[in-house]
C-alpha positions as CSV (number, residue, x, y, z in Angstrom):
1,X,-7.2,13.5,-7.8
2,X,-7.6,17.0,-8.5
3,X,-11.3,16.8,-9.5
4,X,-11.9,15.1,-6.2
5,X,-9.9,17.9,-4.2
6,X,-11.9,20.5,-6.6
7,X,-15.4,18.7,-5.6
8,X,-14.2,18.4,-1.6
9,X,-13.7,22.5,-2.0
10,X,-16.3,23.3,-3.6
11,X,-18.7,21.4,-1.0
12,X,-16.8,23.1,2.0
13,X,-17.6,26.6,0.0
14,X,-21.0,25.7,-0.5
15,X,-21.4,24.7,2.9
16,X,-19.6,27.6,4.2
17,X,-22.2,30.0,2.2
18,X,-25.4,28.0,3.5
19,X,-24.2,28.4,7.1
20,X,-23.8,32.5,6.1
21,X,-27.2,32.7,5.0
22,X,-28.6,31.7,8.6
23,X,-28.6,33.1,11.9
24,X,-27.2,30.6,14.2
25,X,-30.3,27.9,15.6
26,X,-31.2,28.2,18.9
27,X,-33.7,25.5,19.8
28,X,-35.2,27.0,23.1
29,X,-35.9,30.2,21.4
30,X,-39.3,31.0,23.2
31,X,-37.3,31.5,26.4
32,X,-34.9,34.0,24.4
33,X,-36.6,35.8,21.5
34,X,-34.8,38.9,22.3
35,X,-32.1,37.9,19.8
36,X,-34.3,37.9,17.1
37,X,-37.1,40.3,17.7
38,X,-36.2,43.1,20.0
39,X,-40.1,44.2,20.6
40,X,-39.8,41.3,23.5
41,X,-37.6,43.4,25.5
42,X,-38.9,43.7,28.6
43,X,-42.3,42.0,27.8
44,X,-41.9,40.3,30.8
45,X,-43.0,40.8,34.7
46,X,-39.4,40.5,35.2
47,X,-35.6,41.5,33.9
48,X,-33.7,38.5,32.4
49,X,-30.2,37.5,32.0
50,X,-30.4,34.4,29.3
51,X,-27.4,32.6,28.8
52,X,-27.6,29.4,25.9
53,X,-24.9,26.6,25.0
54,X,-25.3,25.0,21.9
55,X,-23.0,22.2,20.2
56,X,-24.6,21.2,17.0
57,X,-23.8,17.9,15.3
58,X,-21.8,15.9,18.0
59,X,-19.1,14.3,15.9
60,X,-19.0,16.2,13.2
61,X,-15.8,17.9,12.7
62,X,-15.8,21.6,12.5
63,X,-19.7,21.3,13.7
64,X,-21.2,25.0,14.6
65,X,-20.7,26.0,18.0
66,X,-23.0,28.8,19.5
67,X,-23.1,31.2,22.5
68,X,-26.3,33.5,23.4
69,X,-26.0,35.8,26.0
70,X,-29.3,38.0,26.7
71,X,-30.3,40.4,28.9
72,X,-33.7,42.6,29.3
73,X,-36.0,44.5,31.2
74,X,-38.7,47.0,31.3
75,X,-37.6,50.7,32.8
76,X,-39.4,51.7,36.0
77,X,-42.4,53.8,35.7
78,X,-42.0,53.8,32.1
79,X,-43.5,51.5,28.8
80,X,-40.1,51.4,27.6
81,X,-38.1,47.9,27.5
82,X,-34.2,47.6,27.0
83,X,-31.7,44.9,26.4
84,X,-28.5,43.5,25.0
85,X,-27.9,40.9,23.0
86,X,-24.2,39.1,22.6
87,X,-24.3,36.1,20.0
88,X,-21.2,33.8,19.5
89,X,-20.7,31.1,16.5
90,X,-18.3,29.6,15.1
91,X,-18.1,26.9,12.2
92,X,-15.0,25.5,11.0
93,X,-13.0,28.4,9.7
94,X,-16.2,30.6,10.2
95,X,-16.2,33.0,13.4
96,X,-19.0,35.6,14.1
97,X,-19.9,37.8,16.6
98,X,-23.1,40.1,16.6
99,X,-24.0,42.8,19.8
100,X,-26.9,44.1,19.6
101,X,-28.5,46.5,21.9
102,X,-32.6,46.5,21.7
103,X,-35.4,48.9,22.5
104,X,-38.9,48.3,22.7
105,X,-42.1,50.5,23.4
106,X,-44.7,48.6,24.9
107,X,-48.4,50.1,23.7
108,X,-51.5,49.4,26.0
109,X,-54.3,48.8,23.6
110,X,-56.9,47.4,26.4
111,X,-56.6,44.9,29.8
112,X,-54.4,42.3,29.1
113,X,-53.5,43.3,25.2
114,X,-50.7,45.1,24.3
115,X,-48.7,45.9,21.4
116,X,-44.9,46.1,21.4
117,X,-42.4,47.8,18.6
118,X,-39.3,46.8,19.0
119,X,-35.4,48.0,17.1
120,X,-32.1,47.0,18.0
121,X,-29.0,48.6,16.3
122,X,-25.0,47.1,17.1
123,X,-22.5,45.5,14.8
124,X,-21.6,42.1,13.1
125,X,-18.1,41.0,13.0
126,X,-17.0,37.5,10.9
127,X,-13.5,36.2,10.6
128,X,-12.3,33.7,8.3
129,X,-9.3,31.8,9.2
130,X,-8.1,29.1,7.0
131,X,-4.7,28.5,8.9
132,X,-6.2,24.7,10.6
133,X,-7.1,23.9,7.3
134,X,-5.4,20.5,6.1
135,X,-4.5,20.3,2.6
136,X,-2.7,17.4,0.6
137,X,0.0,19.1,-1.4
138,X,1.6,22.0,1.0
139,X,3.9,23.2,-1.5
140,X,1.2,23.9,-4.1
141,X,0.1,27.5,-3.7
142,X,-3.1,26.8,-5.2
143,X,-4.1,24.6,-2.4
144,X,-2.3,26.0,0.1
145,X,-4.2,28.8,1.5
146,X,-3.5,30.2,5.0
147,X,-5.2,33.8,4.7
148,X,-7.7,35.5,6.7
149,X,-10.6,37.5,5.9
150,X,-12.6,39.9,8.1
151,X,-15.9,41.3,7.5
152,X,-17.0,44.4,9.9
153,X,-20.3,46.6,9.9
154,X,-23.1,48.0,11.4
155,X,-26.4,45.9,12.0
156,X,-29.9,46.7,12.5
157,X,-33.1,44.6,13.3
158,X,-36.7,45.8,14.1
159,X,-39.6,43.6,15.1
160,X,-43.5,43.9,16.6
161,X,-45.1,41.8,19.0
162,X,-48.9,41.5,20.0
163,X,-50.2,40.0,23.4
164,X,-53.7,39.5,24.1
165,X,-54.1,37.7,27.6
166,X,-52.5,34.3,26.4
167,X,-52.1,34.8,22.8
168,X,-48.8,36.6,21.3
169,X,-48.4,36.2,17.5
170,X,-44.9,38.2,16.6
171,X,-42.9,39.4,13.3
172,X,-39.4,40.7,13.2
173,X,-36.4,41.1,10.4
174,X,-32.6,40.8,11.3
175,X,-29.7,42.3,9.6
176,X,-31.5,45.1,7.6
177,X,-28.3,47.1,6.2
178,X,-26.7,44.1,4.4
179,X,-30.0,43.4,2.5
180,X,-28.3,46.5,0.5
181,X,-24.6,44.3,0.0
182,X,-24.2,42.1,-2.6
183,X,-23.9,38.6,-0.7
184,X,-20.9,36.6,0.2
185,X,-20.0,34.1,2.6
186,X,-18.7,37.0,5.0
187,X,-22.0,39.0,5.0
188,X,-25.3,37.7,6.4
189,X,-28.4,38.0,4.4
190,X,-31.6,39.5,6.0
191,X,-33.2,37.5,7.8
192,X,-37.5,37.3,8.6
193,X,-39.1,35.6,11.3
194,X,-43.0,35.0,12.2
195,X,-43.9,33.3,15.0
196,X,-47.3,32.5,17.3
197,X,-48.1,30.6,20.1
198,X,-51.0,30.6,22.4
199,X,-51.1,29.6,26.1
200,X,-53.9,27.0,27.5
201,X,-54.6,26.7,31.2
202,X,-54.9,22.9,32.0
203,X,-57.3,22.8,35.8
204,X,-55.3,24.7,38.7
205,X,-51.5,23.0,38.2
206,X,-51.0,22.5,34.4
207,X,-50.4,25.0,30.8
208,X,-49.8,23.8,27.8
209,X,-48.3,26.4,25.4
210,X,-48.5,25.3,21.4
211,X,-46.9,27.3,18.8
212,X,-45.8,27.8,15.2
213,X,-42.7,29.7,14.0
214,X,-41.3,30.3,10.8
215,X,-37.8,32.0,9.1
216,X,-37.1,33.0,5.9
217,X,-33.7,33.6,4.7
218,X,-34.6,34.5,1.3
219,X,-34.1,31.4,-0.3
220,X,-36.2,28.8,1.4
221,X,-38.3,28.7,4.7
222,X,-37.9,27.0,7.9
223,X,-40.6,26.1,10.2
224,X,-41.3,24.9,13.3
225,X,-44.3,23.5,15.0
226,X,-43.6,23.3,18.8
227,X,-45.5,22.8,22.1
228,X,-44.6,23.1,25.8
229,X,-46.1,21.5,29.1
230,X,-45.6,23.3,32.4
231,X,-46.5,22.0,35.7
232,X,-47.0,24.8,38.9
233,X,-44.0,27.1,37.1
234,X,-42.1,24.3,38.8
235,X,-40.6,22.1,35.5
236,X,-41.4,22.1,32.0
237,X,-41.2,19.5,29.0
238,X,-41.9,19.8,25.5
239,X,-40.9,19.5,22.2
240,X,-40.6,20.9,18.3
241,X,-40.6,19.3,15.1
242,X,-38.4,21.4,12.1
243,X,-39.1,20.8,9.0
244,X,-38.3,23.4,5.7
245,X,-39.9,24.1,2.6
246,X,-42.8,21.5,1.7
247,X,-42.3,19.3,4.8
248,X,-39.1,18.5,4.1
249,X,-38.0,17.3,7.4
250,X,-34.9,18.7,9.7
251,X,-35.3,17.8,13.3
252,X,-37.2,16.8,16.0
253,X,-36.2,18.3,19.6
254,X,-37.0,17.2,23.0
255,X,-36.7,19.5,25.6
256,X,-37.0,19.7,29.3
257,X,-36.8,22.8,32.0
258,X,-36.5,22.9,36.2
259,X,-37.3,26.2,38.1
260,X,-35.4,25.9,40.4
261,X,-36.4,29.4,42.3
262,X,-38.6,32.2,41.4
263,X,-35.6,33.6,39.9
264,X,-33.3,30.4,38.2
265,X,-34.5,28.4,35.3
266,X,-32.4,25.5,33.8
267,X,-33.2,24.2,30.7
268,X,-31.8,21.2,28.0
269,X,-32.9,20.3,24.2
270,X,-31.8,17.7,22.2
271,X,-31.8,18.4,18.6
272,X,-32.3,14.6,16.9
273,X,-31.2,15.3,13.3
274,X,-33.9,13.7,10.9
275,X,-31.8,14.9,7.2
276,X,-29.3,13.1,5.4
277,X,-26.7,14.5,8.2
278,X,-28.2,11.9,10.8
279,X,-25.7,9.2,9.9
280,X,-22.2,11.2,10.3
281,X,-23.1,13.2,14.2
282,X,-24.8,12.5,17.5
283,X,-27.3,15.3,17.5
284,X,-27.2,18.5,18.9
285,X,-27.1,19.6,22.3
286,X,-28.3,22.9,24.0
287,X,-28.2,24.2,27.4
288,X,-30.1,27.2,28.9
289,X,-29.7,28.9,32.2
290,X,-31.9,32.3,32.9
291,X,-31.6,34.6,35.9
292,X,-34.5,36.5,36.5
293,X,-35.4,39.9,39.0
294,X,-38.0,42.2,39.9
295,X,-38.3,45.3,38.2
296,X,-39.5,48.4,40.2
297,X,-43.1,48.6,38.2
298,X,-46.9,47.9,38.2
299,X,-47.5,44.3,37.0
300,X,-50.3,45.0,35.3
301,X,-48.5,46.4,32.7
302,X,-47.8,43.3,30.8
303,X,-50.2,40.3,30.7
304,X,-49.5,37.1,32.4
305,X,-48.4,35.4,29.2
306,X,-45.2,37.1,29.5
307,X,-43.6,35.4,32.6
308,X,-43.4,32.6,30.0
């Protein structure tokens, strides 16, 4: 029995350590990329307030729950964008908060051509609370650990983004101070992102935007192939295929969205797991609400692509 308990504890610790290595997963990141790349702050013709709620691995006890709130806008009569990103993430006894202030400087290189440089600063807070853990032998101090731990440290991200008409490419790094720390379950590892997408205008009414994205956590590469089809800026449908390392399938993600008005968007994504976990959960659900407002600046400062 003790061997079984040790194996279970080791499995839990491994799961938590793997979770600590990753940033929270967001399926609709195309509409909220400022939380991992500050260079995207103010890249749109509109100011944006984006809220995302995600329930991962439905039916799996202690599954991750994520909330993300993003705000960004281009400052009037400047080439500077600002933003705020607040991330909440809970997985079992681990609870994380990550508020960040974003700043981006947009350099016009030519007609419909911009280079954006971004930096973000904030804090990372992670708490571990074992008070709700269930143990077989309550009286055994080796099994019954109800302690709590807390990790609080400064955090910083950097990023770069290039836009040319309907093409965009970007790269960023998050949790830079943690690169110099010893890795534990409590502190995050530095993450590296890269992405690119291109929007094809299909006639007068349709736009097709295929893209690729990759994330490296220091141990493995998690990649994504995605595509989104828009109709008259009234609605969109799309999907993505996620895999790690050498095409080790992770999930497929269908998604839909509605433009309820010029200033309100609503989106939904469903993750169907393709790994060994698919037998133990009913997938992941994610909803997105985005409010937009006009900013007082000349619209030629950013390309048409940025509206999507």
